PyMOL Python script that loads the backbone (N, CA, C, O; Angstrom):
from pymol import cmd

cmd.read_pdbstr("""\
ATOM      1  N   MET A   1      15.177 -19.758   7.214  1.00  0.00           N
ATOM      2  CA  MET A   1      15.237 -18.967   5.925  1.00  0.00           C
ATOM      3  C   MET A   1      14.649 -17.555   6.137  1.00  0.00           C
ATOM      4  O   MET A   1      13.614 -17.340   6.768  1.00  0.00           O
ATOM      5  N   ASN A   2      15.326 -16.724   5.615  1.00  0.00           N
ATOM      6  CA  ASN A   2      15.010 -15.324   5.685  1.00  0.00           C
ATOM      7  C   ASN A   2      13.995 -14.814   4.444  1.00  0.00           C
ATOM      8  O   ASN A   2      14.243 -15.021   3.256  1.00  0.00           O
ATOM      9  N   ILE A   3      12.995 -14.222   4.864  1.00  0.00           N
ATOM     10  CA  ILE A   3      12.100 -13.778   3.909  1.00  0.00           C
ATOM     11  C   ILE A   3      12.225 -12.282   3.817  1.00  0.00           C
ATOM     12  O   ILE A   3      12.093 -11.588   4.826  1.00  0.00           O
ATOM     13  N   CYS A   4      12.500 -11.723   2.531  1.00  0.00           N
ATOM     14  CA  CYS A   4      12.977 -10.287   2.509  1.00  0.00           C
ATOM     15  C   CYS A   4      11.781  -9.448   1.598  1.00  0.00           C
ATOM     16  O   CYS A   4      10.928  -9.966   0.877  1.00  0.00           O
ATOM     17  N   ALA A   5      11.975  -8.133   1.839  1.00  0.00           N
ATOM     18  CA  ALA A   5      11.044  -7.193   1.173  1.00  0.00           C
ATOM     19  C   ALA A   5      11.468  -6.964  -0.260  1.00  0.00           C
ATOM     20  O   ALA A   5      12.608  -6.567  -0.500  1.00  0.00           O
ATOM     21  N   PRO A   6      10.592  -7.200  -1.220  1.00  0.00           N
ATOM     22  CA  PRO A   6      10.943  -7.102  -2.666  1.00  0.00           C
ATOM     23  C   PRO A   6      11.314  -5.730  -3.122  1.00  0.00           C
ATOM     24  O   PRO A   6      12.031  -5.544  -4.105  1.00  0.00           O
ATOM     25  N   PHE A   7      10.784  -4.719  -2.352  1.00  0.00           N
ATOM     26  CA  PHE A   7      11.062  -3.219  -2.600  1.00  0.00           C
ATOM     27  C   PHE A   7      10.764  -2.484  -1.406  1.00  0.00           C
ATOM     28  O   PHE A   7      10.176  -3.050  -0.484  1.00  0.00           O
ATOM     29  N   ALA A   8      11.148  -1.146  -1.318  1.00  0.00           N
ATOM     30  CA  ALA A   8      10.916  -0.316  -0.155  1.00  0.00           C
ATOM     31  C   ALA A   8       9.412   0.041  -0.068  1.00  0.00           C
ATOM     32  O   ALA A   8       8.699   0.166  -1.064  1.00  0.00           O
ATOM     33  N   GLY A   9       8.985   0.197   1.224  1.00  0.00           N
ATOM     34  CA  GLY A   9       7.575   0.466   1.400  1.00  0.00           C
ATOM     35  C   GLY A   9       7.348   0.380   2.921  1.00  0.00           C
ATOM     36  O   GLY A   9       8.253   0.431   3.753  1.00  0.00           O
ATOM     37  N   ILE A  10       6.029   0.244   3.191  1.00  0.00           N
ATOM     38  CA  ILE A  10       5.485  -0.068   4.506  1.00  0.00           C
ATOM     39  C   ILE A  10       5.075  -1.591   4.619  1.00  0.00           C
ATOM     40  O   ILE A  10       4.432  -2.140   3.724  1.00  0.00           O
ATOM     41  N   VAL A  11       5.459  -2.207   5.705  1.00  0.00           N
ATOM     42  CA  VAL A  11       5.166  -3.757   5.711  1.00  0.00           C
ATOM     43  C   VAL A  11       3.922  -3.759   6.680  1.00  0.00           C
ATOM     44  O   VAL A  11       3.800  -3.056   7.683  1.00  0.00           O
ATOM     45  N   ARG A  12       2.992  -4.713   6.177  1.00  0.00           N
ATOM     46  CA  ARG A  12       1.806  -5.075   6.943  1.00  0.00           C
ATOM     47  C   ARG A  12       1.892  -6.569   7.221  1.00  0.00           C
ATOM     48  O   ARG A  12       1.713  -7.296   6.244  1.00  0.00           O
ATOM     49  N   TYR A  13       2.134  -7.143   8.387  1.00  0.00           N
ATOM     50  CA  TYR A  13       2.091  -8.439   8.443  1.00  0.00           C
ATOM     51  C   TYR A  13       0.795  -9.039   8.570  1.00  0.00           C
ATOM     52  O   TYR A  13      -0.163  -8.487   9.112  1.00  0.00           O
ATOM     53  N   SER A  14       0.785 -10.402   7.961  1.00  0.00           N
ATOM     54  CA  SER A  14      -0.540 -11.175   8.066  1.00  0.00           C
ATOM     55  C   SER A  14      -0.259 -12.392   8.922  1.00  0.00           C
ATOM     56  O   SER A  14      -1.138 -13.248   9.033  1.00  0.00           O
ATOM     57  N   VAL A  15       0.966 -12.534   9.564  1.00  0.00           N
ATOM     58  CA  VAL A  15       1.186 -13.618  10.365  1.00  0.00           C
ATOM     59  C   VAL A  15       1.817 -13.150  11.680  1.00  0.00           C
ATOM     60  O   VAL A  15       2.111 -11.974  11.895  1.00  0.00           O
ATOM     61  N   SER A  16       2.007 -14.172  12.560  1.00  0.00           N
ATOM     62  CA  SER A  16       2.693 -13.787  13.834  1.00  0.00           C
ATOM     63  C   SER A  16       3.822 -14.782  14.191  1.00  0.00           C
ATOM     64  O   SER A  16       3.869 -15.867  13.612  1.00  0.00           O
ATOM     65  N   SER A  17       4.613 -14.484  15.007  1.00  0.00           N
ATOM     66  CA  SER A  17       5.717 -15.399  15.525  1.00  0.00           C
ATOM     67  C   SER A  17       5.055 -16.760  16.066  1.00  0.00           C
ATOM     68  O   SER A  17       4.048 -16.747  16.773  1.00  0.00           O
ATOM     69  N   GLY A  18       5.672 -17.863  15.692  1.00  0.00           N
ATOM     70  CA  GLY A  18       5.075 -19.172  16.129  1.00  0.00           C
ATOM     71  C   GLY A  18       4.051 -19.727  15.335  1.00  0.00           C
ATOM     72  O   GLY A  18       3.657 -20.872  15.556  1.00  0.00           O
ATOM     73  N   GLN A  19       3.557 -18.996  14.387  1.00  0.00           N
ATOM     74  CA  GLN A  19       2.528 -19.308  13.429  1.00  0.00           C
ATOM     75  C   GLN A  19       3.000 -20.386  12.382  1.00  0.00           C
ATOM     76  O   GLN A  19       4.032 -20.221  11.732  1.00  0.00           O
ATOM     77  N   HIS A  20       2.181 -21.517  12.247  1.00  0.00           N
ATOM     78  CA  HIS A  20       2.435 -22.407  11.106  1.00  0.00           C
ATOM     79  C   HIS A  20       1.817 -21.925   9.939  1.00  0.00           C
ATOM     80  O   HIS A  20       0.658 -21.512   9.956  1.00  0.00           O
ATOM     81  N   VAL A  21       2.617 -21.955   8.774  1.00  0.00           N
ATOM     82  CA  VAL A  21       2.138 -21.475   7.511  1.00  0.00           C
ATOM     83  C   VAL A  21       2.323 -22.595   6.380  1.00  0.00           C
ATOM     84  O   VAL A  21       3.086 -23.548   6.538  1.00  0.00           O
ATOM     85  N   LYS A  22       1.561 -22.396   5.232  1.00  0.00           N
ATOM     86  CA  LYS A  22       1.623 -23.307   4.222  1.00  0.00           C
ATOM     87  C   LYS A  22       2.437 -22.589   3.154  1.00  0.00           C
ATOM     88  O   LYS A  22       2.626 -21.377   3.259  1.00  0.00           O
ATOM     89  N   ALA A  23       2.951 -23.317   2.084  1.00  0.00           N
ATOM     90  CA  ALA A  23       3.580 -22.827   0.936  1.00  0.00           C
ATOM     91  C   ALA A  23       2.520 -21.947   0.257  1.00  0.00           C
ATOM     92  O   ALA A  23       1.354 -22.335   0.173  1.00  0.00           O
ATOM     93  N   GLY A  24       2.906 -20.813  -0.206  1.00  0.00           N
ATOM     94  CA  GLY A  24       2.012 -20.051  -0.935  1.00  0.00           C
ATOM     95  C   GLY A  24       1.137 -19.090  -0.081  1.00  0.00           C
ATOM     96  O   GLY A  24       0.384 -18.290  -0.636  1.00  0.00           O
ATOM     97  N   GLU A  25       1.234 -19.168   1.186  1.00  0.00           N
ATOM     98  CA  GLU A  25       0.365 -18.312   2.096  1.00  0.00           C
ATOM     99  C   GLU A  25       0.987 -16.989   2.120  1.00  0.00           C
ATOM    100  O   GLU A  25       2.211 -16.902   2.025  1.00  0.00           O
ATOM    101  N   THR A  26       0.249 -15.948   2.240  1.00  0.00           N
ATOM    102  CA  THR A  26       0.510 -14.673   2.396  1.00  0.00           C
ATOM    103  C   THR A  26       1.106 -14.334   3.870  1.00  0.00           C
ATOM    104  O   THR A  26       0.464 -14.582   4.891  1.00  0.00           O
ATOM    105  N   LEU A  27       2.303 -13.786   3.878  1.00  0.00           N
ATOM    106  CA  LEU A  27       2.986 -13.580   5.125  1.00  0.00           C
ATOM    107  C   LEU A  27       2.981 -11.995   5.523  1.00  0.00           C
ATOM    108  O   LEU A  27       2.922 -11.562   6.674  1.00  0.00           O
ATOM    109  N   ALA A  28       3.050 -11.279   4.410  1.00  0.00           N
ATOM    110  CA  ALA A  28       3.039  -9.742   4.693  1.00  0.00           C
ATOM    111  C   ALA A  28       2.635  -9.209   3.320  1.00  0.00           C
ATOM    112  O   ALA A  28       2.543  -9.910   2.312  1.00  0.00           O
ATOM    113  N   VAL A  29       2.393  -7.835   3.387  1.00  0.00           N
ATOM    114  CA  VAL A  29       2.051  -7.104   2.295  1.00  0.00           C
ATOM    115  C   VAL A  29       2.995  -5.806   2.410  1.00  0.00           C
ATOM    116  O   VAL A  29       3.057  -5.085   3.406  1.00  0.00           O
ATOM    117  N   ILE A  30       3.738  -5.629   1.185  1.00  0.00           N
ATOM    118  CA  ILE A  30       4.481  -4.265   1.178  1.00  0.00           C
ATOM    119  C   ILE A  30       3.706  -3.214   0.514  1.00  0.00           C
ATOM    120  O   ILE A  30       3.232  -3.502  -0.585  1.00  0.00           O
ATOM    121  N   GLU A  31       3.504  -2.083   0.975  1.00  0.00           N
ATOM    122  CA  GLU A  31       2.810  -0.892   0.399  1.00  0.00           C
ATOM    123  C   GLU A  31       3.644   0.107   0.041  1.00  0.00           C
ATOM    124  O   GLU A  31       4.455   0.544   0.858  1.00  0.00           O
ATOM    125  N   ALA A  32       3.554   0.621  -1.277  1.00  0.00           N
ATOM    126  CA  ALA A  32       4.344   1.796  -1.702  1.00  0.00           C
ATOM    127  C   ALA A  32       3.584   2.467  -2.804  1.00  0.00           C
ATOM    128  O   ALA A  32       3.219   1.835  -3.796  1.00  0.00           O
ATOM    129  N   VAL A  33       3.320   3.867  -2.623  1.00  0.00           N
ATOM    130  CA  VAL A  33       2.687   4.645  -3.641  1.00  0.00           C
ATOM    131  C   VAL A  33       1.496   4.005  -4.236  1.00  0.00           C
ATOM    132  O   VAL A  33       1.478   3.768  -5.444  1.00  0.00           O
ATOM    133  N   LYS A  34       0.525   3.716  -3.489  1.00  0.00           N
ATOM    134  CA  LYS A  34      -0.760   2.982  -3.872  1.00  0.00           C
ATOM    135  C   LYS A  34      -0.568   1.635  -4.644  1.00  0.00           C
ATOM    136  O   LYS A  34      -1.460   1.199  -5.372  1.00  0.00           O
ATOM    137  N   LEU A  35       0.619   0.989  -4.463  1.00  0.00           N
ATOM    138  CA  LEU A  35       0.956  -0.402  -4.933  1.00  0.00           C
ATOM    139  C   LEU A  35       1.104  -1.226  -3.682  1.00  0.00           C
ATOM    140  O   LEU A  35       1.791  -0.889  -2.718  1.00  0.00           O
ATOM    141  N   GLU A  36       0.361  -2.398  -3.784  1.00  0.00           N
ATOM    142  CA  GLU A  36       0.470  -3.420  -2.719  1.00  0.00           C
ATOM    143  C   GLU A  36       1.148  -4.681  -3.389  1.00  0.00           C
ATOM    144  O   GLU A  36       0.835  -5.109  -4.500  1.00  0.00           O
ATOM    145  N   ALA A  37       2.095  -5.206  -2.587  1.00  0.00           N
ATOM    146  CA  ALA A  37       2.665  -6.472  -3.131  1.00  0.00           C
ATOM    147  C   ALA A  37       2.679  -7.508  -2.019  1.00  0.00           C
ATOM    148  O   ALA A  37       3.340  -7.344  -0.995  1.00  0.00           O
ATOM    149  N   PRO A  38       1.880  -8.650  -2.266  1.00  0.00           N
ATOM    150  CA  PRO A  38       2.103  -9.591  -1.202  1.00  0.00           C
ATOM    151  C   PRO A  38       3.427 -10.317  -1.209  1.00  0.00           C
ATOM    152  O   PRO A  38       4.107 -10.494  -2.219  1.00  0.00           O
ATOM    153  N   VAL A  39       3.727 -10.719   0.002  1.00  0.00           N
ATOM    154  CA  VAL A  39       4.998 -11.582   0.063  1.00  0.00           C
ATOM    155  C   VAL A  39       4.544 -12.967   0.600  1.00  0.00           C
ATOM    156  O   VAL A  39       4.038 -13.147   1.708  1.00  0.00           O
ATOM    157  N   TYR A  40       4.785 -13.893  -0.305  1.00  0.00           N
ATOM    158  CA  TYR A  40       4.331 -15.373   0.008  1.00  0.00           C
ATOM    159  C   TYR A  40       5.313 -16.272   0.612  1.00  0.00           C
ATOM    160  O   TYR A  40       6.523 -16.149   0.421  1.00  0.00           O
ATOM    161  N   SER A  41       4.762 -17.211   1.372  1.00  0.00           N
ATOM    162  CA  SER A  41       5.712 -18.194   1.978  1.00  0.00           C
ATOM    163  C   SER A  41       6.204 -19.101   0.758  1.00  0.00           C
ATOM    164  O   SER A  41       5.411 -19.574  -0.056  1.00  0.00           O
ATOM    165  N   PRO A  42       7.523 -19.293   0.706  1.00  0.00           N
ATOM    166  CA  PRO A  42       8.035 -20.259  -0.392  1.00  0.00           C
ATOM    167  C   PRO A  42       7.900 -21.693  -0.055  1.00  0.00           C
ATOM    168  O   PRO A  42       8.040 -22.539  -0.938  1.00  0.00           O
ATOM    169  N   ALA A  43       7.605 -22.052   1.305  1.00  0.00           N
ATOM    170  CA  ALA A  43       7.572 -23.398   1.797  1.00  0.00           C
ATOM    171  C   ALA A  43       6.720 -23.415   2.988  1.00  0.00           C
ATOM    172  O   ALA A  43       6.445 -22.363   3.565  1.00  0.00           O
ATOM    173  N   PRO A  44       6.235 -24.690   3.436  1.00  0.00           N
ATOM    174  CA  PRO A  44       5.548 -24.800   4.608  1.00  0.00           C
ATOM    175  C   PRO A  44       6.521 -24.665   5.765  1.00  0.00           C
ATOM    176  O   PRO A  44       7.712 -24.947   5.639  1.00  0.00           O
ATOM    177  N   GLY A  45       6.001 -24.240   6.860  1.00  0.00           N
ATOM    178  CA  GLY A  45       6.989 -23.979   8.018  1.00  0.00           C
ATOM    179  C   GLY A  45       6.391 -23.235   9.235  1.00  0.00           C
ATOM    180  O   GLY A  45       5.175 -23.124   9.392  1.00  0.00           O
ATOM    181  N   THR A  46       7.292 -22.743  10.069  1.00  0.00           N
ATOM    182  CA  THR A  46       6.857 -21.961  11.259  1.00  0.00           C
ATOM    183  C   THR A  46       7.601 -20.675  11.212  1.00  0.00           C
ATOM    184  O   THR A  46       8.769 -20.642  10.824  1.00  0.00           O
ATOM    185  N   ILE A  47       6.917 -19.553  11.621  1.00  0.00           N
ATOM    186  CA  ILE A  47       7.442 -18.235  11.595  1.00  0.00           C
ATOM    187  C   ILE A  47       8.218 -18.196  12.973  1.00  0.00           C
ATOM    188  O   ILE A  47       7.608 -18.414  14.020  1.00  0.00           O
ATOM    189  N   THR A  48       9.576 -17.915  12.957  1.00  0.00           N
ATOM    190  CA  THR A  48      10.349 -18.027  14.090  1.00  0.00           C
ATOM    191  C   THR A  48      10.661 -16.626  14.511  1.00  0.00           C
ATOM    192  O   THR A  48      11.010 -16.463  15.681  1.00  0.00           O
ATOM    193  N   ASN A  49      10.584 -15.632  13.745  1.00  0.00           N
ATOM    194  CA  ASN A  49      10.998 -14.298  14.118  1.00  0.00           C
ATOM    195  C   ASN A  49      10.348 -13.172  13.135  1.00  0.00           C
ATOM    196  O   ASN A  49      10.385 -13.254  11.907  1.00  0.00           O
ATOM    197  N   ILE A  50       9.802 -12.207  13.799  1.00  0.00           N
ATOM    198  CA  ILE A  50       9.180 -11.063  12.896  1.00  0.00           C
ATOM    199  C   ILE A  50      10.342  -9.985  13.145  1.00  0.00           C
ATOM    200  O   ILE A  50      10.599  -9.564  14.273  1.00  0.00           O
ATOM    201  N   CYS A  51      10.989  -9.595  12.039  1.00  0.00           N
ATOM    202  CA  CYS A  51      12.170  -8.686  12.127  1.00  0.00           C
ATOM    203  C   CYS A  51      11.965  -7.350  12.042  1.00  0.00           C
ATOM    204  O   CYS A  51      12.854  -6.556  12.350  1.00  0.00           O
ATOM    205  N   GLN A  52      10.685  -6.941  11.585  1.00  0.00           N
ATOM    206  CA  GLN A  52      10.403  -5.339  11.454  1.00  0.00           C
ATOM    207  C   GLN A  52       9.145  -5.071  12.212  1.00  0.00           C
ATOM    208  O   GLN A  52       8.414  -6.007  12.537  1.00  0.00           O
ATOM    209  N   ASP A  53       8.860  -3.822  12.510  1.00  0.00           N
ATOM    210  CA  ASP A  53       7.742  -3.425  13.098  1.00  0.00           C
ATOM    211  C   ASP A  53       6.423  -3.505  12.283  1.00  0.00           C
ATOM    212  O   ASP A  53       6.508  -3.335  11.066  1.00  0.00           O
ATOM    213  N   GLN A  54       5.347  -3.720  12.782  1.00  0.00           N
ATOM    214  CA  GLN A  54       4.078  -3.744  11.958  1.00  0.00           C
ATOM    215  C   GLN A  54       3.922  -2.238  11.439  1.00  0.00           C
ATOM    216  O   GLN A  54       4.078  -1.330  12.255  1.00  0.00           O
ATOM    217  N   PHE A  55       3.642  -1.969  10.207  1.00  0.00           N
ATOM    218  CA  PHE A  55       3.437  -0.737   9.506  1.00  0.00           C
ATOM    219  C   PHE A  55       4.824  -0.063   9.569  1.00  0.00           C
ATOM    220  O   PHE A  55       4.795   1.166   9.511  1.00  0.00           O
ATOM    221  N   GLY A  56       5.988  -0.627   9.675  1.00  0.00           N
ATOM    222  CA  GLY A  56       7.222   0.057   9.716  1.00  0.00           C
ATOM    223  C   GLY A  56       7.747   0.193   8.198  1.00  0.00           C
ATOM    224  O   GLY A  56       7.362  -0.509   7.262  1.00  0.00           O
ATOM    225  N   ASP A  57       8.651   1.178   8.135  1.00  0.00           N
ATOM    226  CA  ASP A  57       9.198   1.469   6.744  1.00  0.00           C
ATOM    227  C   ASP A  57      10.395   0.418   6.590  1.00  0.00           C
ATOM    228  O   ASP A  57      11.202   0.246   7.503  1.00  0.00           O
ATOM    229  N   VAL A  58      10.455  -0.250   5.414  1.00  0.00           N
ATOM    230  CA  VAL A  58      11.469  -1.234   5.026  1.00  0.00           C
ATOM    231  C   VAL A  58      12.146  -0.736   3.750  1.00  0.00           C
ATOM    232  O   VAL A  58      11.556  -0.029   2.933  1.00  0.00           O
ATOM    233  N   ALA A  59      13.316  -1.106   3.627  1.00  0.00           N
ATOM    234  CA  ALA A  59      14.036  -1.055   2.269  1.00  0.00           C
ATOM    235  C   ALA A  59      13.914  -2.329   1.503  1.00  0.00           C
ATOM    236  O   ALA A  59      13.602  -3.372   2.077  1.00  0.00           O
ATOM    237  N   GLY A  60      14.160  -2.273   0.166  1.00  0.00           N
ATOM    238  CA  GLY A  60      14.123  -3.422  -0.611  1.00  0.00           C
ATOM    239  C   GLY A  60      15.340  -4.323  -0.131  1.00  0.00           C
ATOM    240  O   GLY A  60      16.454  -3.825   0.034  1.00  0.00           O
ATOM    241  N   GLY A  61      15.094  -5.599   0.074  1.00  0.00           N
ATOM    242  CA  GLY A  61      16.042  -6.512   0.598  1.00  0.00           C
ATOM    243  C   GLY A  61      16.192  -6.667   2.044  1.00  0.00           C
ATOM    244  O   GLY A  61      16.915  -7.521   2.558  1.00  0.00           O
ATOM    245  N   ASP A  62      15.446  -5.765   2.721  1.00  0.00           N
ATOM    246  CA  ASP A  62      15.399  -5.976   4.318  1.00  0.00           C
ATOM    247  C   ASP A  62      14.760  -7.344   4.784  1.00  0.00           C
ATOM    248  O   ASP A  62      13.721  -7.715   4.237  1.00  0.00           O
ATOM    249  N   VAL A  63      15.270  -8.010   5.652  1.00  0.00           N
ATOM    250  CA  VAL A  63      14.675  -9.206   6.305  1.00  0.00           C
ATOM    251  C   VAL A  63      13.415  -8.742   6.933  1.00  0.00           C
ATOM    252  O   VAL A  63      13.402  -7.852   7.783  1.00  0.00           O
ATOM    253  N   LEU A  64      12.238  -9.423   6.456  1.00  0.00           N
ATOM    254  CA  LEU A  64      10.947  -9.071   7.057  1.00  0.00           C
ATOM    255  C   LEU A  64      10.657 -10.161   8.199  1.00  0.00           C
ATOM    256  O   LEU A  64      10.129  -9.781   9.244  1.00  0.00           O
ATOM    257  N   LEU A  65      10.963 -11.381   8.034  1.00  0.00           N
ATOM    258  CA  LEU A  65      10.800 -12.414   8.971  1.00  0.00           C
ATOM    259  C   LEU A  65      11.598 -13.672   8.687  1.00  0.00           C
ATOM    260  O   LEU A  65      12.101 -13.843   7.576  1.00  0.00           O
ATOM    261  N   GLU A  66      11.719 -14.514   9.619  1.00  0.00           N
ATOM    262  CA  GLU A  66      12.445 -15.768   9.492  1.00  0.00           C
ATOM    263  C   GLU A  66      11.441 -16.939   9.514  1.00  0.00           C
ATOM    264  O   GLU A  66      10.476 -16.967  10.277  1.00  0.00           O
ATOM    265  N   LEU A  67      11.734 -17.878   8.642  1.00  0.00           N
ATOM    266  CA  LEU A  67      10.775 -19.090   8.373  1.00  0.00           C
ATOM    267  C   LEU A  67      11.694 -20.310   8.625  1.00  0.00           C
ATOM    268  O   LEU A  67      12.801 -20.401   8.093  1.00  0.00           O
ATOM    269  N   GLU A  68      11.197 -21.218   9.439  1.00  0.00           N
ATOM    270  CA  GLU A  68      11.792 -22.485   9.726  1.00  0.00           C
ATOM    271  C   GLU A  68      11.033 -23.441   8.837  1.00  0.00           C
ATOM    272  O   GLU A  68       9.858 -23.684   9.113  1.00  0.00           O
ATOM    273  N   GLU A  69      11.622 -24.012   7.774  1.00  0.00           N
ATOM    274  CA  GLU A  69      10.919 -24.975   6.953  1.00  0.00           C
ATOM    275  C   GLU A  69      10.583 -26.240   7.688  1.00  0.00           C
ATOM    276  O   GLU A  69      11.358 -26.713   8.520  1.00  0.00           O
ATOM    277  N   ASN A  70       9.379 -26.814   7.373  1.00  0.00           N
ATOM    278  CA  ASN A  70       9.124 -28.043   7.863  1.00  0.00           C
ATOM    279  C   ASN A  70      10.031 -29.109   7.093  1.00  0.00           C
ATOM    280  O   ASN A  70      10.254 -29.062   5.884  1.00  0.00           O
ATOM    281  N   THR A  71      10.514 -30.061   7.959  1.00  0.00           N
ATOM    282  CA  THR A  71      11.528 -31.181   7.341  1.00  0.00           C
ATOM    283  C   THR A  71      10.650 -32.436   7.068  1.00  0.00           C
ATOM    284  O   THR A  71      11.195 -33.399   6.529  1.00  0.00           O
ATOM    285  N   TRP A  72       9.270 -32.501   7.413  1.00  0.00           N
ATOM    286  CA  TRP A  72       8.573 -33.698   7.295  1.00  0.00           C
ATOM    287  C   TRP A  72       7.598 -33.370   6.123  1.00  0.00           C
ATOM    288  O   TRP A  72       7.432 -32.203   5.770  1.00  0.00           O
ATOM    289  N   HIS A  73       6.949 -34.424   5.518  1.00  0.00           N
ATOM    290  CA  HIS A  73       6.116 -34.237   4.407  1.00  0.00           C
ATOM    291  C   HIS A  73       4.699 -34.964   4.883  1.00  0.00           C
ATOM    292  O   HIS A  73       4.714 -36.044   5.474  1.00  0.00           O
ATOM    293  N   SER A  74       3.626 -34.343   4.602  1.00  0.00           N
ATOM    294  CA  SER A  74       2.354 -34.933   4.975  1.00  0.00           C
ATOM    295  C   SER A  74       1.969 -35.798   3.730  1.00  0.00           C
ATOM    296  O   SER A  74       2.226 -35.443   2.580  1.00  0.00           O
ATOM    297  N   HIS A  75       1.337 -36.953   4.053  1.00  0.00           N
ATOM    298  CA  HIS A  75       0.835 -37.876   3.124  1.00  0.00           C
ATOM    299  C   HIS A  75      -0.706 -37.992   3.122  1.00  0.00           C
ATOM    300  O   HIS A  75      -1.313 -39.060   3.042  1.00  0.00           O
ATOM    301  N   GLU A  76      -1.266 -36.773   3.218  1.00  0.00           N
ATOM    302  CA  GLU A  76      -2.814 -36.655   3.228  1.00  0.00           C
ATOM    303  C   GLU A  76      -3.317 -36.778   1.839  1.00  0.00           C
ATOM    304  O   GLU A  76      -4.525 -36.714   1.612  1.00  0.00           O
TER     305      GLU A  76
END
""", "prot")
cmd.dss("prot")
cmd.show_as("cartoon", "prot")
cmd.util.cbc("prot")
cmd.orient("prot")
């Protein structure tokens, strides 16, 4: 699953490739003109690819990272 930038700005990642994440976990923050917008994981899974440079300029809709969703469910 591709996770995209909501608008243009500078991306600051909070995760790394291979990291397991939970639904709702912050994956990155987009900064633009004193505005910071977190980008959250829509589902639990594993980060398989970081697509932009840390602190790189991105456009709205650019793919930030790829998330492989977990196909199993925990019964904790």
